[in-house]
mmJSON file of the N, C-alpha and C atoms, coordinates in Angstrom:
{"data_MODEL":{"atom_site":{
"group_PDB":["ATOM","ATOM","ATOM","ATOM","ATOM","ATOM","ATOM","ATOM","ATOM","ATOM","ATOM","ATOM","ATOM","ATOM","ATOM","ATOM","ATOM","ATOM","ATOM","ATOM","ATOM","ATOM","ATOM","ATOM","ATOM","ATOM","ATOM","ATOM","ATOM","ATOM","ATOM","ATOM","ATOM","ATOM","ATOM","ATOM","ATOM","ATOM","ATOM","ATOM","ATOM","ATOM","ATOM","ATOM","ATOM","ATOM","ATOM","ATOM","ATOM","ATOM","ATOM","ATOM","ATOM","ATOM","ATOM","ATOM","ATOM","ATOM","ATOM","ATOM","ATOM","ATOM","ATOM","ATOM","ATOM","ATOM","ATOM","ATOM","ATOM","ATOM","ATOM","ATOM","ATOM","ATOM","ATOM","ATOM","ATOM","ATOM","ATOM","ATOM","ATOM","ATOM","ATOM","ATOM","ATOM","ATOM","ATOM","ATOM","ATOM","ATOM","ATOM","ATOM","ATOM","ATOM","ATOM","ATOM","ATOM","ATOM","ATOM","ATOM","ATOM","ATOM","ATOM","ATOM","ATOM","ATOM","ATOM","ATOM","ATOM","ATOM","ATOM","ATOM","ATOM","ATOM","ATOM","ATOM","ATOM","ATOM","ATOM","ATOM","ATOM","ATOM","ATOM","ATOM","ATOM","ATOM","ATOM","ATOM","ATOM","ATOM","ATOM","ATOM","ATOM","ATOM","ATOM","ATOM","ATOM","ATOM","ATOM","ATOM","ATOM","ATOM","ATOM","ATOM","ATOM","ATOM","ATOM","ATOM","ATOM","ATOM","ATOM","ATOM","ATOM","ATOM","ATOM","ATOM","ATOM","ATOM","ATOM","ATOM","ATOM","ATOM","ATOM","ATOM","ATOM","ATOM","ATOM","ATOM","ATOM","ATOM","ATOM","ATOM","ATOM","ATOM","ATOM","ATOM","ATOM","ATOM","ATOM","ATOM","ATOM","ATOM","ATOM","ATOM","ATOM","ATOM","ATOM","ATOM","ATOM","ATOM","ATOM","ATOM","ATOM","ATOM","ATOM"],
"id":[1,2,3,4,5,6,7,8,9,10,11,12,13,14,15,16,17,18,19,20,21,22,23,24,25,26,27,28,29,30,31,32,33,34,35,36,37,38,39,40,41,42,43,44,45,46,47,48,49,50,51,52,53,54,55,56,57,58,59,60,61,62,63,64,65,66,67,68,69,70,71,72,73,74,75,76,77,78,79,80,81,82,83,84,85,86,87,88,89,90,91,92,93,94,95,96,97,98,99,100,101,102,103,104,105,106,107,108,109,110,111,112,113,114,115,116,117,118,119,120,121,122,123,124,125,126,127,128,129,130,131,132,133,134,135,136,137,138,139,140,141,142,143,144,145,146,147,148,149,150,151,152,153,154,155,156,157,158,159,160,161,162,163,164,165,166,167,168,169,170,171,172,173,174,175,176,177,178,179,180,181,182,183,184,185,186,187,188,189,190,191,192,193,194,195],
"type_symbol":["N","C","C","N","C","C","N","C","C","N","C","C","N","C","C","N","C","C","N","C","C","N","C","C","N","C","C","N","C","C","N","C","C","N","C","C","N","C","C","N","C","C","N","C","C","N","C","C","N","C","C","N","C","C","N","C","C","N","C","C","N","C","C","N","C","C","N","C","C","N","C","C","N","C","C","N","C","C","N","C","C","N","C","C","N","C","C","N","C","C","N","C","C","N","C","C","N","C","C","N","C","C","N","C","C","N","C","C","N","C","C","N","C","C","N","C","C","N","C","C","N","C","C","N","C","C","N","C","C","N","C","C","N","C","C","N","C","C","N","C","C","N","C","C","N","C","C","N","C","C","N","C","C","N","C","C","N","C","C","N","C","C","N","C","C","N","C","C","N","C","C","N","C","C","N","C","C","N","C","C","N","C","C","N","C","C","N","C","C","N","C","C","N","C","C"],
"label_atom_id":["N","CA","C","N","CA","C","N","CA","C","N","CA","C","N","CA","C","N","CA","C","N","CA","C","N","CA","C","N","CA","C","N","CA","C","N","CA","C","N","CA","C","N","CA","C","N","CA","C","N","CA","C","N","CA","C","N","CA","C","N","CA","C","N","CA","C","N","CA","C","N","CA","C","N","CA","C","N","CA","C","N","CA","C","N","CA","C","N","CA","C","N","CA","C","N","CA","C","N","CA","C","N","CA","C","N","CA","C","N","CA","C","N","CA","C","N","CA","C","N","CA","C","N","CA","C","N","CA","C","N","CA","C","N","CA","C","N","CA","C","N","CA","C","N","CA","C","N","CA","C","N","CA","C","N","CA","C","N","CA","C","N","CA","C","N","CA","C","N","CA","C","N","CA","C","N","CA","C","N","CA","C","N","CA","C","N","CA","C","N","CA","C","N","CA","C","N","CA","C","N","CA","C","N","CA","C","N","CA","C","N","CA","C","N","CA","C","N","CA","C","N","CA","C","N","CA","C"],
"label_alt_id":[null,null,null,null,null,null,null,null,null,null,null,null,null,null,null,null,null,null,null,null,null,null,null,null,null,null,null,null,null,null,null,null,null,null,null,null,null,null,null,null,null,null,null,null,null,null,null,null,null,null,null,null,null,null,null,null,null,null,null,null,null,null,null,null,null,null,null,null,null,null,null,null,null,null,null,null,null,null,null,null,null,null,null,null,null,null,null,null,null,null,null,null,null,null,null,null,null,null,null,null,null,null,null,null,null,null,null,null,null,null,null,null,null,null,null,null,null,null,null,null,null,null,null,null,null,null,null,null,null,null,null,null,null,null,null,null,null,null,null,null,null,null,null,null,null,null,null,null,null,null,null,null,null,null,null,null,null,null,null,null,null,null,null,null,null,null,null,null,null,null,null,null,null,null,null,null,null,null,null,null,null,null,null,null,null,null,null,null,null,null,null,null,null,null,null],
"label_comp_id":["MET","MET","MET","THR","THR","THR","LEU","LEU","LEU","SER","SER","SER","ASP","ASP","ASP","LEU","LEU","LEU","ASP","ASP","ASP","ILE","ILE","ILE","LEU","LEU","LEU","LEU","LEU","LEU","THR","THR","THR","ALA","ALA","ALA","HIS","HIS","HIS","LEU","LEU","LEU","MET","MET","MET","MET","MET","MET","HIS","HIS","HIS","GLU","GLU","GLU","HIS","HIS","HIS","GLY","GLY","GLY","GLY","GLY","GLY","ASP","ASP","ASP","ALA","ALA","ALA","GLU","GLU","GLU","LEU","LEU","LEU","GLU","GLU","GLU","ALA","ALA","ALA","VAL","VAL","VAL","THR","THR","THR","GLN","GLN","GLN","ALA","ALA","ALA","ASP","ASP","ASP","ARG","ARG","ARG","MET","MET","MET","LEU","LEU","LEU","ARG","ARG","ARG","ARG","ARG","ARG","GLY","GLY","GLY","ASN","ASN","ASN","ARG","ARG","ARG","GLU","GLU","GLU","GLU","GLU","GLU","LEU","LEU","LEU","LEU","LEU","LEU","THR","THR","THR","TRP","TRP","TRP","PHE","PHE","PHE","ARG","ARG","ARG","ILE","ILE","ILE","TRP","TRP","TRP","ARG","ARG","ARG","THR","THR","THR","ILE","ILE","ILE","ALA","ALA","ALA","ALA","ALA","ALA","MET","MET","MET","ARG","ARG","ARG","GLN","GLN","GLN","VAL","VAL","VAL","PRO","PRO","PRO","THR","THR","THR","GLY","GLY","GLY","LEU","LEU","LEU","PRO","PRO","PRO","ASN","ASN","ASN"],
"label_asym_id":["A","A","A","A","A","A","A","A","A","A","A","A","A","A","A","A","A","A","A","A","A","A","A","A","A","A","A","A","A","A","A","A","A","A","A","A","A","A","A","A","A","A","A","A","A","A","A","A","A","A","A","A","A","A","A","A","A","A","A","A","A","A","A","A","A","A","A","A","A","A","A","A","A","A","A","A","A","A","A","A","A","A","A","A","A","A","A","A","A","A","A","A","A","A","A","A","A","A","A","A","A","A","A","A","A","A","A","A","A","A","A","A","A","A","A","A","A","A","A","A","A","A","A","A","A","A","A","A","A","A","A","A","A","A","A","A","A","A","A","A","A","A","A","A","A","A","A","A","A","A","A","A","A","A","A","A","A","A","A","A","A","A","A","A","A","A","A","A","A","A","A","A","A","A","A","A","A","A","A","A","A","A","A","A","A","A","A","A","A","A","A","A","A","A","A"],
"label_entity_id":["1","1","1","1","1","1","1","1","1","1","1","1","1","1","1","1","1","1","1","1","1","1","1","1","1","1","1","1","1","1","1","1","1","1","1","1","1","1","1","1","1","1","1","1","1","1","1","1","1","1","1","1","1","1","1","1","1","1","1","1","1","1","1","1","1","1","1","1","1","1","1","1","1","1","1","1","1","1","1","1","1","1","1","1","1","1","1","1","1","1","1","1","1","1","1","1","1","1","1","1","1","1","1","1","1","1","1","1","1","1","1","1","1","1","1","1","1","1","1","1","1","1","1","1","1","1","1","1","1","1","1","1","1","1","1","1","1","1","1","1","1","1","1","1","1","1","1","1","1","1","1","1","1","1","1","1","1","1","1","1","1","1","1","1","1","1","1","1","1","1","1","1","1","1","1","1","1","1","1","1","1","1","1","1","1","1","1","1","1","1","1","1","1","1","1"],
"label_seq_id":[1,1,1,2,2,2,3,3,3,4,4,4,5,5,5,6,6,6,7,7,7,8,8,8,9,9,9,10,10,10,11,11,11,12,12,12,13,13,13,14,14,14,15,15,15,16,16,16,17,17,17,18,18,18,19,19,19,20,20,20,21,21,21,22,22,22,23,23,23,24,24,24,25,25,25,26,26,26,27,27,27,28,28,28,29,29,29,30,30,30,31,31,31,32,32,32,33,33,33,34,34,34,35,35,35,36,36,36,37,37,37,38,38,38,39,39,39,40,40,40,41,41,41,42,42,42,43,43,43,44,44,44,45,45,45,46,46,46,47,47,47,48,48,48,49,49,49,50,50,50,51,51,51,52,52,52,53,53,53,54,54,54,55,55,55,56,56,56,57,57,57,58,58,58,59,59,59,60,60,60,61,61,61,62,62,62,63,63,63,64,64,64,65,65,65],
"pdbx_PDB_ins_code":[null,null,null,null,null,null,null,null,null,null,null,null,null,null,null,null,null,null,null,null,null,null,null,null,null,null,null,null,null,null,null,null,null,null,null,null,null,null,null,null,null,null,null,null,null,null,null,null,null,null,null,null,null,null,null,null,null,null,null,null,null,null,null,null,null,null,null,null,null,null,null,null,null,null,null,null,null,null,null,null,null,null,null,null,null,null,null,null,null,null,null,null,null,null,null,null,null,null,null,null,null,null,null,null,null,null,null,null,null,null,null,null,null,null,null,null,null,null,null,null,null,null,null,null,null,null,null,null,null,null,null,null,null,null,null,null,null,null,null,null,null,null,null,null,null,null,null,null,null,null,null,null,null,null,null,null,null,null,null,null,null,null,null,null,null,null,null,null,null,null,null,null,null,null,null,null,null,null,null,null,null,null,null,null,null,null,null,null,null,null,null,null,null,null,null],
"Cartn_x":[105.732,105.545,104.853,103.762,103.02,103.642,103.841,104.416,103.336,103.743,102.819,102.539,101.505,101.184,102.353,103.027,104.172,105.306,105.553,106.586,106.254,104.992,104.558,104.783,104.406,104.586,106.064,106.897,108.34,108.94,108.509,109.004,108.569,107.32,106.826,107.629,107.886,108.663,110.08,110.704,112.044,112.065,111.057,110.991,110.809,110.008,109.832,111.151,111.897,113.195,114.188,114.218,115.187,114.812,113.518,113.081,112.359,112.105,111.45,110.136,109.982,108.756,108.472,109.455,109.281,108.946,108.682,108.442,107.225,106.146,104.953,105.24,105.926,106.283,107.154,108.086,108.955,108.142,107.208,106.372,105.512,104.943,104.123,104.99,106.214,107.137,107.431,107.656,107.912,106.675,105.499,104.261,104.089,104.37,104.265,105.237,106.425,107.417,106.889,106.269,105.731,104.543,103.732,102.611,103.125,104.15,104.704,105.342,105.844,106.435,105.381,104.159,103.099,103.172,103.863,104.036,102.964,101.824,100.659,100.92,101.577,101.814,102.683,103.747,104.614,103.906,103.083,102.286,101.406,100.724,99.851,100.645,101.832,102.688,103.081,103.511,103.899,102.694,101.53,100.319,100.021,100.19,99.982,100.978,102.225,103.251,102.866,102.442,102.037,100.882,99.869,98.721,99.141,100.076,100.553,101.305,102.147,102.862,101.857,100.866,99.847,99.116,98.787,98.084,98.984,100.266,101.195,101.398,101.208,101.393,100.163,99.017,97.795,97.924,97.355,97.345,96.389,96.849,95.946,94.779,93.638,92.459,92.25,91.562,91.304,91.387,91.536,91.603,92.936,92.909,94.172,94.947,96.248,97.09,96.943],
"Cartn_y":[-30.157,-28.886,-29.13,-28.467,-28.6,-27.701,-28.265,-27.491,-26.675,-25.527,-24.686,-25.339,-24.861,-25.37,-25.132,-24.007,-23.716,-24.703,-25.02,-26.003,-27.379,-27.758,-29.039,-29.037,-27.959,-27.847,-27.918,-27.198,-27.216,-28.598,-29.26,-30.609,-31.583,-31.484,-32.354,-32.13,-30.883,-30.564,-31.137,-30.979,-31.502,-33.028,-33.676,-35.138,-35.602,-34.885,-35.238,-35.074,-34.058,-33.829,-34.927,-35.291,-36.274,-37.719,-38.04,-39.435,-39.725,-38.696,-38.887,-39.63,-40.679,-41.465,-42.21,-42.296,-42.975,-42.029,-40.769,-39.78,-40.142,-40.565,-40.94,-42.145,-43.117,-44.309,-43.934,-43.05,-42.617,-41.908,-41.056,-40.355,-41.347,-42.333,-43.352,-44.194,-44.491,-45.247,-44.481,-43.188,-42.357,-42.304,-42.188,-42.171,-43.488,-44.591,-45.904,-46.004,-45.475,-45.478,-44.719,-43.576,-42.774,-43.479,-44.182,-44.945,-46.011,-46.739,-47.8,-47.245,-46.02,-45.383,-44.745,-44.655,-44.026,-42.508,-41.952,-40.507,-39.926,-39.603,-39.147,-37.845,-36.9,-35.603,-35.766,-36.529,-36.756,-37.604,-38.541,-39.336,-38.415,-37.494,-36.572,-35.664,-35.26,-34.427,-35.18,-36.434,-37.225,-37.538,-37.698,-37.908,-36.669,-35.482,-34.228,-34.111,-34.503,-34.457,-35.417,-36.637,-37.618,-37.09,-36.517,-35.975,-34.859,-34.034,-32.934,-33.455,-34.458,-35.063,-35.636,-36.351,-36.951,-35.865,-34.767,-33.671,-33.019,-32.892,-32.276,-33.157,-34.447,-35.378,-35.461,-34.994,-35.098,-34.29,-34.85,-34.162,-32.987,-31.804,-30.64,-30.806,-30.313,-30.356,-28.981,-28.927,-27.651,-27.8,-26.702,-26.707,-27.27,-28.1,-28.614,-27.498,-27.677,-26.666,-26.693],
"Cartn_z":[54.109,53.448,52.103,51.86,50.614,49.557,48.372,47.278,46.579,46.05,45.295,43.938,43.267,41.935,40.983,41.117,40.261,40.518,41.783,42.121,41.537,41.589,41.024,39.517,38.85,37.406,37.03,37.759,37.469,37.709,38.779,39.065,37.974,37.538,36.465,35.187,34.862,33.67,33.778,34.918,35.141,35.022,35.588,35.508,34.065,33.294,31.892,31.134,31.489,30.856,31.239,32.513,33.003,32.689,32.744,32.606,31.293,30.506,29.206,29.342,28.555,28.543,29.825,30.7,31.992,33.14,32.835,33.895,34.753,34.119,34.884,35.773,35.219,35.994,37.197,37.002,38.1,39.189,38.784,39.763,40.549,39.862,40.53,41.47,41.041,41.891,43.174,43.041,44.224,45.127,44.519,45.304,46.063,45.394,46.042,47.22,47.032,48.111,49.341,49.075,50.181,50.839,50.04,50.588,51.55,51.126,51.978,53.242,53.177,54.358,55.262,54.756,55.532,55.531,54.534,54.45,53.536,54.119,53.36,52.606,53.228,52.583,51.331,51.431,50.271,49.213,49.643,48.707,47.868,48.515,47.793,46.861,47.283,46.432,45.172,45.3,44.136,43.255,43.862,43.071,42.227,42.82,42.079,40.931,41.175,40.126,38.998,39.358,38.356,37.499,38.149,37.409,36.469,36.91,36.077,34.868,35.066,33.934,32.945,33.449,32.58,31.786,32.434,31.751,30.702,31.0,30.055,28.82,28.954,27.839,26.93,27.4,26.599,25.314,24.277,22.984,23.087,22.692,22.759,21.796,22.222,21.355,20.756,19.673,19.037,17.523,16.868,15.41,14.942,13.905,13.357,12.676,12.577,11.918,10.424],
"occupancy":[1.0,1.0,1.0,1.0,1.0,1.0,1.0,1.0,1.0,1.0,1.0,1.0,1.0,1.0,1.0,1.0,1.0,1.0,1.0,1.0,1.0,1.0,1.0,1.0,1.0,1.0,1.0,1.0,1.0,1.0,1.0,1.0,1.0,1.0,1.0,1.0,1.0,1.0,1.0,1.0,1.0,1.0,1.0,1.0,1.0,1.0,1.0,1.0,1.0,1.0,1.0,1.0,1.0,1.0,1.0,1.0,1.0,1.0,1.0,1.0,1.0,1.0,1.0,1.0,1.0,1.0,1.0,1.0,1.0,1.0,1.0,1.0,1.0,1.0,1.0,1.0,1.0,1.0,1.0,1.0,1.0,1.0,1.0,1.0,1.0,1.0,1.0,1.0,1.0,1.0,1.0,1.0,1.0,1.0,1.0,1.0,1.0,1.0,1.0,1.0,1.0,1.0,1.0,1.0,1.0,1.0,1.0,1.0,1.0,1.0,1.0,1.0,1.0,1.0,1.0,1.0,1.0,1.0,1.0,1.0,1.0,1.0,1.0,1.0,1.0,1.0,1.0,1.0,1.0,1.0,1.0,1.0,1.0,1.0,1.0,1.0,1.0,1.0,1.0,1.0,1.0,1.0,1.0,1.0,1.0,1.0,1.0,1.0,1.0,1.0,1.0,1.0,1.0,1.0,1.0,1.0,1.0,1.0,1.0,1.0,1.0,1.0,1.0,1.0,1.0,1.0,1.0,1.0,1.0,1.0,1.0,1.0,1.0,1.0,1.0,1.0,1.0,1.0,1.0,1.0,1.0,1.0,1.0,1.0,1.0,1.0,1.0,1.0,1.0,1.0,1.0,1.0,1.0,1.0,1.0],
"B_iso_or_equiv":[0.0,0.0,0.0,0.0,0.0,0.0,0.0,0.0,0.0,0.0,0.0,0.0,0.0,0.0,0.0,0.0,0.0,0.0,0.0,0.0,0.0,0.0,0.0,0.0,0.0,0.0,0.0,0.0,0.0,0.0,0.0,0.0,0.0,0.0,0.0,0.0,0.0,0.0,0.0,0.0,0.0,0.0,0.0,0.0,0.0,0.0,0.0,0.0,0.0,0.0,0.0,0.0,0.0,0.0,0.0,0.0,0.0,0.0,0.0,0.0,0.0,0.0,0.0,0.0,0.0,0.0,0.0,0.0,0.0,0.0,0.0,0.0,0.0,0.0,0.0,0.0,0.0,0.0,0.0,0.0,0.0,0.0,0.0,0.0,0.0,0.0,0.0,0.0,0.0,0.0,0.0,0.0,0.0,0.0,0.0,0.0,0.0,0.0,0.0,0.0,0.0,0.0,0.0,0.0,0.0,0.0,0.0,0.0,0.0,0.0,0.0,0.0,0.0,0.0,0.0,0.0,0.0,0.0,0.0,0.0,0.0,0.0,0.0,0.0,0.0,0.0,0.0,0.0,0.0,0.0,0.0,0.0,0.0,0.0,0.0,0.0,0.0,0.0,0.0,0.0,0.0,0.0,0.0,0.0,0.0,0.0,0.0,0.0,0.0,0.0,0.0,0.0,0.0,0.0,0.0,0.0,0.0,0.0,0.0,0.0,0.0,0.0,0.0,0.0,0.0,0.0,0.0,0.0,0.0,0.0,0.0,0.0,0.0,0.0,0.0,0.0,0.0,0.0,0.0,0.0,0.0,0.0,0.0,0.0,0.0,0.0,0.0,0.0,0.0,0.0,0.0,0.0,0.0,0.0,0.0],
"pdbx_formal_charge":[null,null,null,null,null,null,null,null,null,null,null,null,null,null,null,null,null,null,null,null,null,null,null,null,null,null,null,null,null,null,null,null,null,null,null,null,null,null,null,null,null,null,null,null,null,null,null,null,null,null,null,null,null,null,null,null,null,null,null,null,null,null,null,null,null,null,null,null,null,null,null,null,null,null,null,null,null,null,null,null,null,null,null,null,null,null,null,null,null,null,null,null,null,null,null,null,null,null,null,null,null,null,null,null,null,null,null,null,null,null,null,null,null,null,null,null,null,null,null,null,null,null,null,null,null,null,null,null,null,null,null,null,null,null,null,null,null,null,null,null,null,null,null,null,null,null,null,null,null,null,null,null,null,null,null,null,null,null,null,null,null,null,null,null,null,null,null,null,null,null,null,null,null,null,null,null,null,null,null,null,null,null,null,null,null,null,null,null,null,null,null,null,null,null,null],
"auth_seq_id":[1,1,1,2,2,2,3,3,3,4,4,4,5,5,5,6,6,6,7,7,7,8,8,8,9,9,9,10,10,10,11,11,11,12,12,12,13,13,13,14,14,14,15,15,15,16,16,16,17,17,17,18,18,18,19,19,19,20,20,20,21,21,21,22,22,22,23,23,23,24,24,24,25,25,25,26,26,26,27,27,27,28,28,28,29,29,29,30,30,30,31,31,31,32,32,32,33,33,33,34,34,34,35,35,35,36,36,36,37,37,37,38,38,38,39,39,39,40,40,40,41,41,41,42,42,42,43,43,43,44,44,44,45,45,45,46,46,46,47,47,47,48,48,48,49,49,49,50,50,50,51,51,51,52,52,52,53,53,53,54,54,54,55,55,55,56,56,56,57,57,57,58,58,58,59,59,59,60,60,60,61,61,61,62,62,62,63,63,63,64,64,64,65,65,65],
"auth_comp_id":["MET","MET","MET","THR","THR","THR","LEU","LEU","LEU","SER","SER","SER","ASP","ASP","ASP","LEU","LEU","LEU","ASP","ASP","ASP","ILE","ILE","ILE","LEU","LEU","LEU","LEU","LEU","LEU","THR","THR","THR","ALA","ALA","ALA","HIS","HIS","HIS","LEU","LEU","LEU","MET","MET","MET","MET","MET","MET","HIS","HIS","HIS","GLU","GLU","GLU","HIS","HIS","HIS","GLY","GLY","GLY","GLY","GLY","GLY","ASP","ASP","ASP","ALA","ALA","ALA","GLU","GLU","GLU","LEU","LEU","LEU","GLU","GLU","GLU","ALA","ALA","ALA","VAL","VAL","VAL","THR","THR","THR","GLN","GLN","GLN","ALA","ALA","ALA","ASP","ASP","ASP","ARG","ARG","ARG","MET","MET","MET","LEU","LEU","LEU","ARG","ARG","ARG","ARG","ARG","ARG","GLY","GLY","GLY","ASN","ASN","ASN","ARG","ARG","ARG","GLU","GLU","GLU","GLU","GLU","GLU","LEU","LEU","LEU","LEU","LEU","LEU","THR","THR","THR","TRP","TRP","TRP","PHE","PHE","PHE","ARG","ARG","ARG","ILE","ILE","ILE","TRP","TRP","TRP","ARG","ARG","ARG","THR","THR","THR","ILE","ILE","ILE","ALA","ALA","ALA","ALA","ALA","ALA","MET","MET","MET","ARG","ARG","ARG","GLN","GLN","GLN","VAL","VAL","VAL","PRO","PRO","PRO","THR","THR","THR","GLY","GLY","GLY","LEU","LEU","LEU","PRO","PRO","PRO","ASN","ASN","ASN"],
"auth_asym_id":["A","A","A","A","A","A","A","A","A","A","A","A","A","A","A","A","A","A","A","A","A","A","A","A","A","A","A","A","A","A","A","A","A","A","A","A","A","A","A","A","A","A","A","A","A","A","A","A","A","A","A","A","A","A","A","A","A","A","A","A","A","A","A","A","A","A","A","A","A","A","A","A","A","A","A","A","A","A","A","A","A","A","A","A","A","A","A","A","A","A","A","A","A","A","A","A","A","A","A","A","A","A","A","A","A","A","A","A","A","A","A","A","A","A","A","A","A","A","A","A","A","A","A","A","A","A","A","A","A","A","A","A","A","A","A","A","A","A","A","A","A","A","A","A","A","A","A","A","A","A","A","A","A","A","A","A","A","A","A","A","A","A","A","A","A","A","A","A","A","A","A","A","A","A","A","A","A","A","A","A","A","A","A","A","A","A","A","A","A","A","A","A","A","A","A"],
"auth_atom_id":["N","CA","C","N","CA","C","N","CA","C","N","CA","C","N","CA","C","N","CA","C","N","CA","C","N","CA","C","N","CA","C","N","CA","C","N","CA","C","N","CA","C","N","CA","C","N","CA","C","N","CA","C","N","CA","C","N","CA","C","N","CA","C","N","CA","C","N","CA","C","N","CA","C","N","CA","C","N","CA","C","N","CA","C","N","CA","C","N","CA","C","N","CA","C","N","CA","C","N","CA","C","N","CA","C","N","CA","C","N","CA","C","N","CA","C","N","CA","C","N","CA","C","N","CA","C","N","CA","C","N","CA","C","N","CA","C","N","CA","C","N","CA","C","N","CA","C","N","CA","C","N","CA","C","N","CA","C","N","CA","C","N","CA","C","N","CA","C","N","CA","C","N","CA","C","N","CA","C","N","CA","C","N","CA","C","N","CA","C","N","CA","C","N","CA","C","N","CA","C","N","CA","C","N","CA","C","N","CA","C","N","CA","C","N","CA","C","N","CA","C","N","CA","C","N","CA","C"],
"pdbx_PDB_model_num":[1,1,1,1,1,1,1,1,1,1,1,1,1,1,1,1,1,1,1,1,1,1,1,1,1,1,1,1,1,1,1,1,1,1,1,1,1,1,1,1,1,1,1,1,1,1,1,1,1,1,1,1,1,1,1,1,1,1,1,1,1,1,1,1,1,1,1,1,1,1,1,1,1,1,1,1,1,1,1,1,1,1,1,1,1,1,1,1,1,1,1,1,1,1,1,1,1,1,1,1,1,1,1,1,1,1,1,1,1,1,1,1,1,1,1,1,1,1,1,1,1,1,1,1,1,1,1,1,1,1,1,1,1,1,1,1,1,1,1,1,1,1,1,1,1,1,1,1,1,1,1,1,1,1,1,1,1,1,1,1,1,1,1,1,1,1,1,1,1,1,1,1,1,1,1,1,1,1,1,1,1,1,1,1,1,1,1,1,1,1,1,1,1,1,1]
}}}
């Protein structure tokens, strides 16, 4: 089952809350687990979660405060 973009965002947020600075590592670990199991759909889901966490961690650009 493919997760919606909102589900991915909520999962990424939850992982950041639960794992803090290790959230990206945890997502990559889960993706690796799915790769070794041959579960392509879950691999892609964890990859989407990892990308979302990475994007959420980026420093916003724009005018300084």
